KOLLOLO-675990 format. One line per 2 residues: number of its first residue (from 1); their letters; for each residue x, y, z of N, C-alpha, C, O. Coordinates in steps of 0.2 Angstrom, whole numbers, plus 5000, padded with zeros to 4 digits. Layout:
N
NUM	a	X,Y,Z,X,Y,Z,X,Y,Z,X,Y,Z; ...
//
This chain:
328
1	mk	4968,5130,4962,4972,5127,4957,4970,5119,4957,4969,5116,4962; 4969,5117,4951,4966,5110,4951,4970,5105,4954,4968,5100,4957
3	lr	4977,5105,4953,4981,5100,4955,4981,5100,4963,4981,5095,4967; 4981,5107,4966,4982,5107,4973,4975,5105,4976,4975,5102,4981
5	ss	4970,5107,4973,4963,5104,4976,4963,5097,4976,4959,5094,4980; 4966,5093,4971,4966,5086,4970,4969,5083,4976,4967,5078,4979
7	iv	4975,5086,4978,4979,5084,4984,4976,5085,4990,4975,5080,4994; 4973,5091,4991,4969,5092,4997,4963,5087,4998,4961,5085,5003
9	gi	4960,5086,4992,4954,5082,4992,4956,5075,4994,4952,5071,4997; 4961,5072,4992,4964,5065,4993,4965,5065,5001,4963,5060,5004
11	la	4968,5070,5004,4969,5070,5011,4962,5070,5015,4961,5066,5020; 4957,5074,5012,4951,5074,5016,4948,5067,5015,4945,5065,5020
13	la	4948,5064,5010,4945,5057,5009,4948,5052,5013,4945,5048,5016; 4955,5053,5014,4959,5048,5018,4957,5048,5025,4958,5043,5029
15	li	4954,5054,5027,4953,5055,5034,4946,5054,5036,4944,5055,5042; 4942,5052,5031,4935,5051,5032,4934,5045,5037,4938,5040,5037
17	aa	4929,5045,5041,4928,5039,5046,4926,5033,5042,4924,5034,5036; 4926,5028,5045,4924,5021,5042,4917,5022,5038,4912,5025,5041
19	tg	4917,5020,5032,4911,5021,5028,4906,5015,5029,4900,5016,5028; 4908,5010,5033,4903,5005,5034,4902,5004,5041,4905,5007,5045
21	cs	4898,5000,5043,4896,4998,5050,4902,4995,5054,4905,4990,5051; 4905,4998,5059,4910,4995,5062,4909,4989,5067,4913,4985,5069
23	ga	4903,4988,5069,4901,4982,5073,4901,4976,5069,4899,4976,5063; 4903,4970,5072,4903,4964,5069,4896,4962,5069,4892,4962,5073
25	ee	4894,4959,5063,4887,4957,5062,4887,4949,5060,4890,4948,5055; 4883,4945,5063,4883,4938,5061,4879,4938,5054,4874,4941,5053
27	st	4882,4934,5050,4879,4933,5043,4877,4926,5042,4880,4921,5045; 4872,4926,5038,4869,4919,5036,4874,4916,5031,4878,4919,5028
29	ka	4875,4909,5032,4879,4906,5027,4877,4906,5020,4871,4905,5019; 4881,4906,5016,4880,4906,5009,4885,4901,5005,4890,4899,5008
31	ta	4883,4900,4998,4888,4896,4994,4891,4900,4990,4889,4905,4986; 4898,4900,4990,4902,4903,4985,4902,4900,4978,4899,4895,4977
33	ag	4905,4904,4974,4905,4902,4967,4909,4895,4966,4907,4891,4962; 4913,4894,4971,4917,4887,4971,4913,4881,4973,4915,4876,4973
35	gt	4907,4883,4976,4903,4877,4978,4903,4876,4985,4900,4871,4988; 4908,4880,4989,4909,4879,4996,4904,4883,5000,4902,4888,4998
37	tl	4903,4881,5006,4899,4885,5011,4903,4890,5014,4908,4888,5017; 4901,4896,5014,4905,4902,5017,4903,4902,5025,4898,4902,5027
39	ek	4909,4902,5029,4908,4903,5036,4905,4910,5038,4901,4911,5043; 4907,4915,5034,4904,4922,5035,4903,4925,5028,4908,4925,5024
41	tk	4898,4928,5027,4897,4931,5021,4898,4939,5021,4900,4942,5016; 4896,4942,5027,4897,4949,5027,4904,4951,5030,4905,4949,5036
43	in	4908,4954,5026,4915,4955,5029,4917,4962,5028,4914,4966,5023; 4921,4965,5032,4923,4972,5032,4930,4972,5030,4934,4969,5033
45	ig	4932,4976,5025,4938,4977,5022,4941,4984,5023,4938,4988,5021; 4947,4984,5026,4950,4991,5027,4954,4993,5020,4957,4989,5017
47	ti	4953,4999,5018,4956,5001,5012,4958,5009,5013,4957,5012,5018; 4962,5011,5008,4965,5018,5008,4964,5020,5001,4965,5016,4996
49	pv	4962,5026,5000,4960,5029,4993,4966,5031,4989,4968,5037,4988; 4970,5026,4987,4976,5027,4983,4976,5023,4977,4972,5018,4977
51	vd	4981,5024,4973,4981,5020,4967,4982,5012,4968,4979,5008,4965; 4986,5011,4973,4987,5004,4975,4981,4999,4976,4981,4993,4975
53	ta	4975,5003,4978,4969,4999,4980,4964,4998,4974,4958,4996,4975; 4966,5000,4968,4962,5000,4962,4959,4993,4961,4953,4993,4959
55	pl	4963,4987,4962,4959,4981,4961,4954,4980,4965,4949,4977,4963; 4954,4982,4972,4949,4981,4976,4942,4985,4974,4937,4982,4975
57	qi	4943,4991,4971,4938,4994,4969,4935,4991,4963,4929,4991,4961; 4939,4988,4959,4937,4985,4953,4933,4979,4954,4927,4978,4951
59	am	4935,4975,4960,4931,4969,4962,4924,4971,4964,4919,4968,4963; 4924,4977,4968,4917,4980,4970,4913,4982,4964,4907,4980,4964
61	ek	4916,4985,4960,4912,4988,4954,4909,4982,4949,4904,4983,4947; 4914,4977,4948,4912,4972,4944,4908,4966,4947,4906,4962,4944
63	gl	4906,4967,4953,4903,4962,4957,4906,4955,4958,4903,4950,4959; 4913,4956,4958,4917,4950,4959,4916,4947,4966,4916,4941,4967
65	fk	4915,4951,4971,4914,4948,4978,4907,4945,4978,4906,4940,4981; 4902,4949,4975,4895,4946,4976,4895,4939,4972,4891,4935,4974
67	ae	4899,4938,4967,4899,4932,4963,4901,4926,4967,4900,4921,4966; 4905,4928,4972,4908,4923,4977,4904,4922,4983,4905,4919,4988
69	gl	4898,4926,4983,4893,4925,4989,4895,4930,4995,4893,4929,5000; 4900,4935,4994,4902,4939,4999,4899,4946,4998,4898,4949,4993
71	dv	4897,4948,5004,4894,4955,5005,4899,4959,5008,4900,4959,5014; 4902,4963,5004,4908,4967,5007,4907,4974,5008,4903,4978,5005
73	tl	4909,4977,5014,4909,4984,5016,4916,4986,5017,4920,4983,5020; 4917,4992,5014,4924,4995,5014,4924,5000,5019,4920,5004,5020
75	tt	4929,5000,5023,4931,5005,5028,4937,5009,5026,4942,5006,5025; 4936,5015,5025,4942,5019,5023,4946,5021,5029,4944,5023,5035
77	la	4953,5020,5029,4958,5021,5034,4962,5027,5032,4963,5029,5027; 4964,5030,5038,4968,5036,5037,4975,5034,5035,4979,5038,5032
79	gg	4977,5028,5036,4984,5026,5034,4984,5018,5036,4980,5015,5040; 4990,5015,5033,4991,5008,5034,4991,5006,5042,4989,5000,5044
81	ae	4994,5010,5046,4995,5008,5053,4989,5007,5056,4989,5004,5061; 4984,5010,5054,4977,5010,5057,4974,5003,5057,4970,5001,5060
83	ai	4977,4999,5052,4974,4993,5050,4975,4988,5056,4971,4983,5057; 4981,4988,5059,4983,4983,5064,4979,4983,5070,4976,4977,5071
85	pk	4977,4988,5073,4972,4988,5079,4965,4986,5077,4962,4983,5081; 4963,4988,5071,4957,4986,5069,4956,4979,5067,4951,4976,5068
87	lk	4961,4976,5064,4961,4969,5063,4961,4965,5070,4957,4960,5070; 4965,4967,5074,4966,4964,5081,4959,4964,5084,4958,4959,5088
89	sg	4956,4970,5084,4949,4970,5088,4944,4967,5084,4938,4966,5087; 4944,4965,5078,4939,4962,5074,4935,4967,5071,4930,4965,5067
91	al	4936,4974,5071,4933,4979,5067,4933,4978,5060,4929,4980,5056; 4939,4975,5058,4940,4973,5051,4942,4966,5051,4945,4963,5055
93	di	4939,4963,5045,4941,4956,5044,4947,4955,5040,4951,4950,5041; 4948,4959,5035,4954,4959,5031,4955,4967,5029,4951,4971,5029
95	sf	4962,4968,5029,4964,4975,5027,4970,4976,5023,4974,4971,5022; 4969,4981,5019,4975,4983,5015,4980,4986,5019,4979,4990,5024
97	gn	4987,4985,5017,4992,4989,5021,4999,4987,5018,4999,4982,5014; 5004,4991,5020,5010,4989,5017,5014,4984,5021,5013,4982,5027
99	yv	5018,4980,5017,5021,4974,5020,5026,4975,5026,5026,4971,5030; 5029,4981,5026,5034,4982,5031,5030,4983,5038,5032,4980,5043
101	sf	5024,4986,5038,5020,4987,5044,5018,4980,5046,5018,4978,5052; 5015,4976,5041,5012,4970,5043,5018,4965,5046,5017,4962,5051
103	fs	5023,4965,5042,5029,4960,5045,5032,4962,5051,5033,4958,5056; 5032,4969,5052,5035,4971,5059,5030,4970,5064,5032,4967,5070
105	ad	5024,4971,5063,5019,4970,5069,5019,4962,5070,5018,4961,5076; 5019,4958,5065,5019,4951,5067,5025,4948,5070,5025,4945,5075
107	ak	5031,4951,5068,5037,4949,5071,5038,4951,5078,5041,4948,5082; 5035,4957,5080,5035,4959,5087,5030,4957,5091,5030,4958,5097
109	gv	5026,4952,5089,5020,4949,5093,5014,4954,5094,5010,4952,5098; 5014,4959,5090,5008,4964,5091,5002,4960,5089,4997,4961,5092
111	id	5002,4956,5083,4997,4953,5080,4999,4947,5077,5005,4947,5074; 4995,4942,5076,4997,4936,5072,4993,4936,5066,4987,4935,5065
113	lk	4997,4938,5060,4994,4939,5054,4995,4934,5049,5000,4930,5049; 4991,4934,5044,4992,4930,5038,4990,4935,5032,4986,4938,5032
115	iv	4995,4934,5027,4994,4938,5021,4989,4934,5016,4990,4928,5015; 4983,4937,5014,4978,4933,5011,4978,4935,5003,4975,4931,4999
117	sd	4981,4941,5001,4981,4943,4994,4987,4948,4993,4988,4952,4998; 4990,4947,4988,4995,4952,4986,4991,4958,4984,4985,4958,4983
119	gf	4995,4964,4984,4991,4970,4982,4994,4975,4977,4991,4977,4972; 5001,4976,4978,5004,4981,4974,5011,4981,4974,5014,4979,4979
121	qs	5015,4982,4968,5022,4982,4968,5024,4988,4964,5021,4990,4960; 5030,4990,4966,5032,4997,4963,5034,4996,4956,5035,4990,4953
123	ak	5034,5001,4952,5036,5002,4945,5039,5009,4944,5039,5013,4949; 5042,5010,4938,5045,5016,4937,5040,5022,4939,5035,5022,4936
125	gt	5042,5026,4943,5039,5032,4944,5034,5032,4950,5031,5037,4952; 5033,5026,4953,5028,5026,4959,5031,5028,4965,5027,5030,4970
127	ht	5038,5027,4966,5041,5029,4973,5048,5032,4971,5052,5029,4969; 5048,5039,4971,5053,5042,4969,5056,5047,4975,5053,5048,4980
129	im	5062,5049,4974,5065,5054,4978,5065,5061,4974,5068,5061,4969; 5062,5066,4977,5062,5072,4973,5065,5078,4977,5065,5078,4983
131	va	5067,5083,4974,5070,5089,4977,5066,5095,4973,5063,5095,4968; 5067,5101,4976,5064,5107,4973,5068,5109,4967,5073,5107,4965
133	kd	5064,5112,4963,5066,5114,4956,5073,5117,4956,5078,5116,4952; 5075,5122,4961,5081,5126,4961,5086,5123,4966,5091,5126,4968
135	sp	5085,5116,4968,5089,5113,4973,5096,5112,4970,5096,5110,4964; 5101,5112,4974,5108,5111,4971,5109,5103,4971,5114,5101,4968
137	iq	5104,5099,4974,5105,5092,4974,5103,5089,4967,5098,5091,4965; 5108,5085,4965,5107,5083,4958,5106,5075,4958,5103,5072,4953
139	tv	5110,5072,4963,5110,5064,4963,5109,5062,4970,5109,5066,4975; 5108,5055,4970,5107,5052,4977,5113,5054,4981,5113,5055,4987
141	ad	5119,5054,4978,5125,5055,4982,5125,5061,4985,5128,5062,4991; 5121,5066,4983,5121,5073,4986,5117,5073,4992,5116,5078,4995
143	lk	5113,5068,4993,5109,5067,4999,5113,5066,5006,5110,5066,5011; 5119,5064,5005,5123,5063,5011,5123,5069,5016,5125,5074,5014
145	gk	5121,5067,5022,5121,5073,5027,5114,5077,5027,5114,5082,5030; 5110,5075,5022,5104,5080,5021,5098,5076,5024,5098,5071,5027
147	ti	5092,5080,5024,5086,5077,5027,5081,5076,5022,5080,5080,5017; 5077,5070,5023,5072,5068,5018,5066,5067,5021,5065,5064,5027
149	av	5060,5070,5018,5054,5069,5021,5051,5063,5019,5050,5061,5013; 5048,5059,5024,5044,5053,5023,5038,5053,5027,5037,5057,5031
151	nt	5033,5049,5025,5027,5049,5028,5028,5046,5035,5024,5047,5040; 5032,5041,5036,5033,5037,5042,5040,5034,5042,5043,5031,5037
153	kr	5044,5035,5048,5050,5033,5049,5050,5025,5050,5045,5022,5052; 5056,5022,5049,5056,5015,5050,5051,5011,5046,5048,5006,5049
155	ni	5050,5013,5040,5045,5009,5036,5047,5009,5029,5053,5010,5027; 5042,5007,5024,5044,5006,5017,5048,5012,5014,5053,5011,5010
157	st	5046,5018,5016,5049,5024,5012,5056,5024,5014,5061,5025,5010; 5058,5024,5021,5065,5025,5023,5069,5019,5021,5075,5020,5019
159	ml	5066,5013,5020,5070,5007,5018,5072,5008,5011,5077,5006,5009; 5067,5010,5007,5069,5011,5000,5074,5016,4999,5079,5016,4994
161	ir	5074,5022,5002,5079,5027,5002,5086,5025,5004,5091,5026,5001; 5086,5021,5010,5092,5019,5012,5095,5014,5008,5101,5013,5007
163	aa	5091,5010,5004,5094,5005,4999,5097,5009,4993,5102,5007,4991; 5094,5015,4992,5097,5019,4986,5103,5022,4988,5108,5023,4984
165	ak	5104,5024,4995,5110,5027,4997,5115,5022,4997,5121,5023,4995; 5114,5016,4999,5119,5010,5000,5121,5009,4993,5127,5007,4992
167	an	5117,5009,4988,5119,5008,4981,5124,5013,4978,5127,5013,4973; 5124,5019,4982,5128,5025,4980,5134,5025,4986,5137,5031,4986
169	nf	5135,5020,4989,5141,5019,4994,5141,5024,5000,5146,5026,5002; 5135,5025,5003,5134,5029,5009,5128,5027,5013,5124,5023,5010
171	dl	5127,5028,5019,5122,5026,5023,5118,5032,5026,5121,5038,5027; 5112,5031,5027,5107,5036,5030,5105,5034,5037,5103,5028,5037
173	de	5104,5038,5042,5102,5036,5048,5094,5038,5049,5092,5043,5047; 5091,5033,5052,5084,5034,5053,5082,5040,5056,5077,5043,5055
175	dk	5085,5042,5061,5083,5047,5066,5086,5054,5063,5083,5059,5064; 5093,5054,5061,5096,5060,5059,5094,5063,5052,5094,5069,5051
177	nf	5093,5058,5047,5092,5060,5041,5084,5060,5038,5083,5062,5032; 5080,5058,5042,5073,5058,5040,5068,5062,5045,5069,5062,5051
179	ve	5063,5065,5042,5058,5069,5045,5051,5067,5043,5051,5065,5037; 5046,5067,5047,5040,5064,5045,5035,5070,5043,5034,5074,5047
181	fp	5032,5069,5038,5026,5073,5035,5021,5069,5031,5024,5065,5027; 5015,5070,5032,5010,5067,5028,5011,5068,5020,5014,5074,5019
183	fp	5010,5064,5016,5011,5065,5009,5007,5071,5006,5011,5075,5002; 5001,5073,5008,4998,5079,5006,5002,5086,5008,5001,5091,5005
185	em	5006,5085,5013,5010,5091,5015,5017,5092,5012,5021,5097,5013; 5019,5087,5008,5026,5087,5005,5027,5092,5000,5033,5094,4999
187	eg	5022,5095,4996,5024,5100,4992,5026,5106,4996,5031,5110,4994; 5022,5108,5002,5024,5113,5006,5031,5112,5009,5034,5117,5011
189	vl	5033,5106,5011,5039,5104,5014,5045,5107,5009,5050,5110,5012; 5044,5105,5003,5049,5108,4998,5049,5115,4997,5055,5118,4997
191	kg	5043,5118,4997,5043,5125,4996,5045,5129,5002,5048,5135,5001; 5044,5126,5008,5046,5130,5014,5053,5128,5016,5055,5130,5021
193	gk	5057,5123,5013,5063,5122,5015,5064,5118,5021,5069,5118,5025; 5058,5114,5023,5058,5110,5029,5062,5103,5028,5063,5100,5033
195	ad	5064,5102,5022,5068,5096,5021,5071,5097,5014,5069,5101,5010; 5077,5093,5013,5081,5094,5007,5078,5090,5001,5079,5092,4996
197	ai	5074,5085,5003,5071,5081,4998,5065,5077,5001,5064,5078,5007; 5061,5075,4997,5055,5071,4999,5054,5064,4995,5057,5063,4990
199	qp	5050,5060,4998,5049,5053,4995,5041,5053,4995,5038,5050,4999; 5038,5055,4989,5031,5055,4989,5029,5048,4985,5033,5045,4982
201	ve	5023,5046,4985,5020,5041,4981,5015,5044,4977,5013,5050,4977; 5013,5040,4972,5007,5042,4967,5001,5043,4971,4999,5038,4975
203	pf	4997,5048,4970,4998,5053,4964,5002,5059,4966,5003,5064,4962; 5004,5059,4972,5007,5065,4975,5014,5067,4971,5015,5073,4970
205	gt	5018,5062,4969,5024,5064,4965,5022,5067,4959,5025,5072,4957; 5017,5065,4955,5016,5068,4949,5013,5075,4950,5015,5080,4946
207	fi	5008,5076,4954,5005,5082,4956,5011,5087,4958,5010,5093,4956; 5015,5085,4962,5020,5090,4965,5025,5092,4959,5027,5098,4959
209	gq	5027,5087,4955,5031,5089,4949,5027,5094,4945,5031,5099,4942; 5021,5093,4943,5017,5098,4939,5016,5104,4942,5016,5110,4939
211	si	5015,5104,4949,5013,5110,4952,5019,5115,4953,5018,5121,4952; 5025,5113,4956,5030,5117,4958,5037,5115,4954,5042,5118,4955
213	ga	5036,5111,4949,5042,5109,4945,5047,5105,4949,5053,5105,4947; 5045,5102,4955,5050,5097,4958,5053,5092,4954,5050,5090,4949
215	rv	5059,5090,4955,5063,5086,4951,5064,5079,4954,5065,5079,4960; 5064,5074,4950,5065,5067,4952,5073,5066,4952,5076,5067,4946
217	iw	5076,5064,4957,5083,5063,4957,5085,5055,4957,5090,5053,4956; 5080,5052,4959,5081,5044,4960,5074,5041,4960,5069,5043,4963
219	dt	5073,5036,4956,5068,5031,4956,5069,5025,4960,5074,5022,4958; 5066,5024,4965,5068,5018,4969,5066,5011,4966,5069,5006,4969
221	sq	5062,5011,4961,5061,5005,4958,5066,5003,4953,5065,5003,4947; 5072,5002,4956,5078,4999,4951,5083,4996,4956,5083,4996,4962
223	gp	5087,4992,4953,5092,4989,4957,5089,4984,4962,5085,4980,4960; 5092,4984,4968,5089,4979,4973,5082,4980,4975,5079,4975,4978
225	ta	5079,4986,4973,5072,4987,4975,5068,4988,4969,5062,4991,4969; 5070,4985,4963,5066,4985,4957,5060,4981,4958,5060,4975,4960
227	df	5054,4983,4955,5048,4979,4956,5047,4977,4963,5045,4971,4964; 5047,4981,4968,5047,4979,4975,5040,4978,4977,5036,4982,4976
229	pi	5039,4972,4981,5032,4972,4984,5031,4977,4989,5035,4978,4994; 5026,4981,4988,5024,4986,4993,5019,4985,4998,5020,4986,5004
231	ag	5013,4982,4995,5007,4981,5000,5003,4975,4998,5004,4973,4992; 4999,4973,5003,4995,4968,5001,4989,4968,5006,4987,4973,5009
233	ya	4985,4962,5007,4979,4962,5011,4980,4956,5016,4983,4951,5015; 4979,4958,5022,4980,4953,5028,4974,4952,5032,4970,4957,5032
235	at	4974,4947,5036,4969,4945,5041,4972,4942,5047,4978,4940,5046; 4969,4941,5052,4972,4938,5058,4972,4931,5057,4968,4928,5053
237	se	4977,4927,5060,4977,4920,5059,4971,4917,5061,4968,4912,5059; 4968,4920,5067,4962,4917,5069,4956,4917,5064,4952,4913,5064
239	fv	4955,4923,5061,4950,4924,5056,4951,4919,5050,4946,4915,5048; 4957,4918,5048,4959,4913,5042,4957,4906,5044,4955,4902,5040
241	ka	4959,4904,5050,4958,4897,5053,4950,4896,5053,4948,4891,5052; 4947,4901,5056,4939,4900,5057,4935,4901,5051,4930,4898,5050
243	sp	4938,4904,5046,4934,4906,5040,4938,4904,5033,4939,4909,5029; 4940,4898,5032,4945,4897,5026,4941,4897,5020,4944,4900,5015
245	nt	4934,4896,5020,4931,4896,5013,4929,4903,5012,4929,4905,5006; 4928,4908,5017,4927,4915,5016,4933,4918,5013,4933,4922,5008
247	va	4939,4916,5016,4945,4919,5014,4947,4917,5006,4949,4921,5002; 4945,4910,5005,4947,4908,4998,4942,4911,4993,4944,4913,4987
249	af	4936,4913,4995,4932,4917,4991,4934,4924,4989,4934,4926,4984; 4937,4927,4995,4940,4934,4994,4946,4933,4989,4947,4937,4985
251	qr	4950,4928,4990,4956,4927,4986,4954,4926,4978,4958,4929,4974; 4949,4922,4977,4947,4921,4970,4945,4928,4967,4947,4929,4961
253	am	4941,4932,4971,4938,4938,4968,4944,4943,4967,4944,4946,4962; 4949,4943,4972,4954,4948,4971,4959,4945,4965,4962,4950,4962
255	gk	4960,4939,4964,4964,4936,4959,4961,4939,4952,4965,4941,4948; 4955,4939,4951,4951,4941,4945,4952,4948,4944,4953,4951,4939
257	am	4951,4952,4950,4952,4959,4950,4959,4961,4948,4960,4966,4944; 4964,4958,4951,4971,4959,4949,4972,4958,4942,4976,4962,4938
259	al	4970,4953,4939,4970,4952,4932,4967,4957,4928,4970,4959,4923; 4962,4960,4930,4959,4965,4926,4963,4972,4927,4963,4976,4922
261	aa	4966,4973,4932,4970,4978,4934,4977,4978,4930,4980,4983,4929; 4978,4973,4927,4984,4972,4922,4983,4977,4916,4988,4979,4913
263	dr	4977,4978,4914,4975,4983,4909,4975,4990,4912,4971,4991,4916; 4980,4994,4910,4980,5001,4913,4974,5005,4912,4972,5009,4917
265	an	4971,5004,4907,4964,5007,4906,4959,5006,4911,4955,5010,4913; 4959,5000,4914,4954,4998,4919,4956,5002,4926,4951,5004,4929
267	vv	4962,5003,4927,4964,5006,4933,4963,5014,4932,4960,5017,4937; 4965,5016,4927,4964,5024,4925,4956,5025,4926,4954,5031,4928
269	ai	4952,5021,4923,4945,5022,4923,4942,5022,4931,4937,5025,4932; 4945,5018,4935,4942,5017,4942,4944,5022,4946,4941,5024,4951
271	ip	4950,5025,4946,4953,5029,4950,4949,5035,4952,4948,5037,4958; 4946,5039,4947,4942,5044,4949,4935,5043,4952,4932,5047,4955
273	ky	4934,5036,4953,4927,5034,4956,4928,5033,4963,4923,5033,4967; 4934,5032,4966,4935,5032,4973,4940,5036,4976,4942,5036,4982
275	tt	4943,5041,4972,4947,5046,4974,4944,5053,4971,4940,5053,4967; 4947,5059,4973,4945,5065,4970,4950,5067,4964,4950,5072,4962
277	ik	4954,5062,4962,4958,5063,4956,4954,5063,4950,4950,5058,4949; 4954,5068,4946,4950,5068,4940,4953,5064,4934,4959,5061,4935
279	ad	4949,5062,4929,4951,5057,4924,4957,5059,4920,4961,5055,4919; 4958,5066,4919,4964,5068,4915,4970,5067,4919,4975,5065,4916
281	aa	4969,5068,4926,4975,5068,4930,4977,5060,4931,4983,5058,4931; 4972,5056,4932,4973,5049,4933,4977,5046,4927,4981,5042,4928
283	as	4975,5048,4921,4979,5046,4915,4986,5047,4915,4990,5044,4912; 4988,5052,4919,4996,5054,4919,5000,5051,4924,5006,5052,4925
285	la	4996,5047,4929,5000,5044,4934,5004,5038,4933,5003,5035,4928; 5009,5037,4937,5013,5031,4936,5010,5026,4940,5008,5027,4946
287	ig	5009,5020,4937,5005,5015,4940,5009,5009,4941,5012,5007,4936; 5009,5006,4946,5014,5000,4948,5010,4993,4945,5006,4993,4941
289	gf	5013,4988,4948,5010,4981,4946,5005,4978,4951,5005,4980,4957; 5001,4974,4949,4996,4971,4953,4996,4963,4953,4993,4960,4948
291	pt	5001,4960,4956,5002,4953,4956,4995,4949,4957,4992,4950,4962; 4994,4944,4953,4988,4940,4953,4989,4934,4958,4984,4931,4960
293	tl	4995,4932,4960,4996,4927,4965,5000,4929,4971,5004,4933,4970; 5000,4925,4976,5004,4926,4982,5010,4922,4981,5010,4916,4980
295	na	5016,4925,4981,5022,4922,4980,5027,4923,4986,5030,4929,4987; 5028,4918,4990,5032,4919,4996,5039,4921,4995,5042,4925,4998
297	tr	5042,4918,4989,5049,4920,4988,5050,4927,4986,5054,4930,4988; 5045,4930,4982,5045,4937,4981,5044,4941,4987,5048,4946,4987
299	lq	5039,4939,4991,5038,4943,4997,5044,4943,5002,5045,4947,5006; 5048,4937,5002,5053,4937,5006,5058,4942,5005,5062,4944,5010
301	rv	5059,4945,4999,5063,4951,4998,5062,4956,5003,5066,4960,5005; 5055,4958,5004,5054,4963,5009,5057,4961,5016,5060,4966,5019
303	ad	5055,4955,5018,5058,4953,5025,5065,4954,5025,5068,4956,5030; 5069,4951,5020,5076,4951,5020,5079,4958,5020,5084,4960,5023
305	tm	5076,4963,5016,5078,4970,5016,5077,4973,5023,5081,4977,5025; 5071,4971,5026,5070,4974,5033,5075,4972,5037,5078,4976,5041
307	he	5077,4966,5037,5082,4963,5042,5089,4967,5040,5093,4969,5045; 5090,4968,5034,5097,4971,5032,5097,4978,5035,5103,4980,5037
309	yg	5092,4982,5035,5092,4989,5037,5089,4989,5045,5087,4995,5047; 5089,4984,5048,5087,4984,5056,5080,4985,5057,5078,4987,5063
311	ll	5076,4984,5052,5069,4985,5054,5066,4978,5057,5060,4978,5059; 5069,4973,5056,5068,4967,5059,5074,4964,5063,5079,4964,5060
313	de	5073,4962,5069,5079,4960,5073,5081,4953,5071,5087,4952,5071; 5077,4949,5069,5079,4943,5067,5076,4941,5060,5071,4945,5058
315	tl	5078,4936,5056,5075,4935,5050,5068,4932,5050,5067,4929,5056; 5064,4933,5046,5057,4931,5046,5056,4927,5040,5057,4929,5034
317	nv	5053,4921,5041,5051,4917,5036,5044,4918,5033,5039,4917,5037; 5044,4922,5028,5037,4924,5025,5032,4919,5024,5026,4920,5024
319	qd	5035,4913,5022,5030,4907,5020,5026,4906,5026,5020,4904,5025; 5028,4907,5032,5024,4906,5038,5018,4911,5038,5013,4909,5042
321	li	5018,4916,5035,5013,4921,5035,5008,4921,5029,5003,4925,5029; 5010,4916,5024,5005,4916,5018,4999,4912,5020,5000,4906,5022
323	aa	4993,4914,5018,4987,4910,5018,4986,4907,5011,4984,4911,5007; 4989,4901,5010,4988,4898,5003,4981,4898,5001,4977,4896,5005
325	ps	4980,4899,4995,4973,4898,4992,4971,4891,4993,4975,4887,4992; 4965,4890,4995,4962,4884,4996,4957,4882,4991,4951,4880,4993
327	gk	4958,4882,4985,4953,4880,4980,4952,4885,4974,4954,4891,4975; 4950,4883,4969,4949,4887,4963,4942,4891,4963,4940,4894,4959
//
């Protein structure tokens, strides 16, 4: 079945080992489009083959990094959690990842991070709660006492679902109400009754709905989590301090790519080129937003919500984690 093969293909792609050389390589200095000398021209960027990273792929295809004097190698990660150790070891210079993981790792002292570019924010249909076609569950309120499958506990998925529960006057427990399954397995989770509901992301939500008739009972991009910041690109504070011109060049290229991604047609066109999603399927996906600038106030929403639901022990000042653009 075409839809099923697309899902399996995405999983296989996500598990591919790094596509580029993992060893750090000294690069010759070059001049960026802004006229500054780059401290490092060859950089390794961690990515995941999902809709969220479309602007990164657009930047590669359109030569936006090359125009800034950057020679970029992309390393495919199995998941956002893999970014943290690879950034810390220097195997990656910059990596895509979700904000909950980045903020949590920094707050716990696992790594000293700086956010260098925004990446993706939710929109209608990108993060939903779904149930089987014949499930008696009709609303979020019906999830009280039920189990929901997420890809990772104590992360963005459970936080969004708990916010939905709170909006419906009840609470969900991280350990009692959530079970972990990779996104590609969630269709089987519903079919096999391994959980009462699932929280997929695109393209899985669309594919599962088309494949087995799963129903959306709640779209998390509403109320307190409407247009919610989901993911971005981070580097270690050490890298940002040592290579400010290189970081600024990356930021300029990504800003242009994000602007291009505002045109849905550009995103739909690029998706089949870095995933196994076919062009007709890509056209049917729910696609979120791609902010062109870093906004600490907006990203503070993530940290404040994390603290509200116990994912951060103390409040976090996101402004301290922002690597402000240093030039046009």
